[in-house]
C-alpha positions in Angstrom: 14.3 -4.9 -14.2 12.1 -6.3 -11.4 13.9 -4.3 -9.0 15.5 -1.1 -8.2 18.6 -0.8 -6.1 19.3 2.5 -4.0 21.4 3.7 -1.3 21.3 4.7 2.3 22.9 7.9 3.3 25.2 5.6 4.7 25.9 4.0 1.5 24.6 0.7 2.2 23.2 -0.7 -1.3 19.6 -1.9 -1.0 17.3 -3.7 -3.5 13.3 -3.0 -3.4 10.8 -4.0 -6.1 10.3 -2.0 -9.1 7.8 1.1 -8.4 9.1 1.1 -5.1 8.7 4.7 -2.8 10.1 6.3 0.1 7.8 4.4 2.2 8.9 1.2 1.2 12.3 2.2 1.9 11.6 3.5 5.1 9.9 -0.1 6.1 12.3 -2.0 4.7 14.6 -0.1 7.2 12.7 -0.4 10.1 9.3 -0.9 10.6 9.0 2.0 13.1 10.8 4.3 10.7 8.0 3.5 8.5 5.4 4.1 11.0 7.0 7.6 11.8 7.8 8.6 8.2 6.9 12.1 7.2 8.9 13.1 4.2 11.8 12.0 1.9 14.6 13.6 0.2 16.4 11.6 -3.0 19.6 12.7 -4.1 19.4 15.9 -1.6 15.9 17.2 -3.5 12.6 16.7 -1.2 10.1 14.5 -3.1 6.7 13.7 -2.4 6.2 10.4 -1.0 4.5 8.9 -4.1 8.1 9.2 -5.9 9.2 6.0 -7.6 12.6 5.0 -6.9 15.0 5.0 -9.3 18.5 2.9 -9.8 21.4 4.8 -7.7 19.0 7.1 -6.0 20.2 7.9 -2.4 17.1 8.0 0.1 16.8 9.6 3.5 13.7 9.2 5.5 12.4 12.1 7.9 10.6 11.1 10.8 8.1 12.6 13.2 6.9 11.5 16.3 3.4 12.8 15.7 3.3 10.9 12.2 1.2 7.7 11.7 0.7 5.6 8.7 -2.4 6.6 6.3 -4.5 4.4 4.6 -3.8 6.3 1.5 0.0 4.6 1.4 -1.5 1.5 0.8 -1.8 2.8 -3.0 1.8 4.1 -2.8 3.4 1.3 -1.7 5.0 -1.8 -3.6 6.4 -4.4 -0.9 4.6 -6.3 1.1 6.2 -5.5 4.4 5.0 -2.1 3.9 1.3 -3.1 2.9 1.4 -5.3 6.1 2.2 -2.6 8.6 
């Protein structure tokens, strides 16, 4: 499969490219959420931002006003939207 299907905390189904990370998910929801992404919980467990999302995962994003995108994130993301931002 070329896509993974994950859920938002509200239960919305979101399709992302294979090898997507929580950063891709955050930018998919809204660019400001992606830019302020400071952490992620998948299925209720804290995960690193490099975590590869799996089908059926429920993803929650933590944000911080003090957070800004890092150049290292370019090595973690799979979507063009996240790379462009």
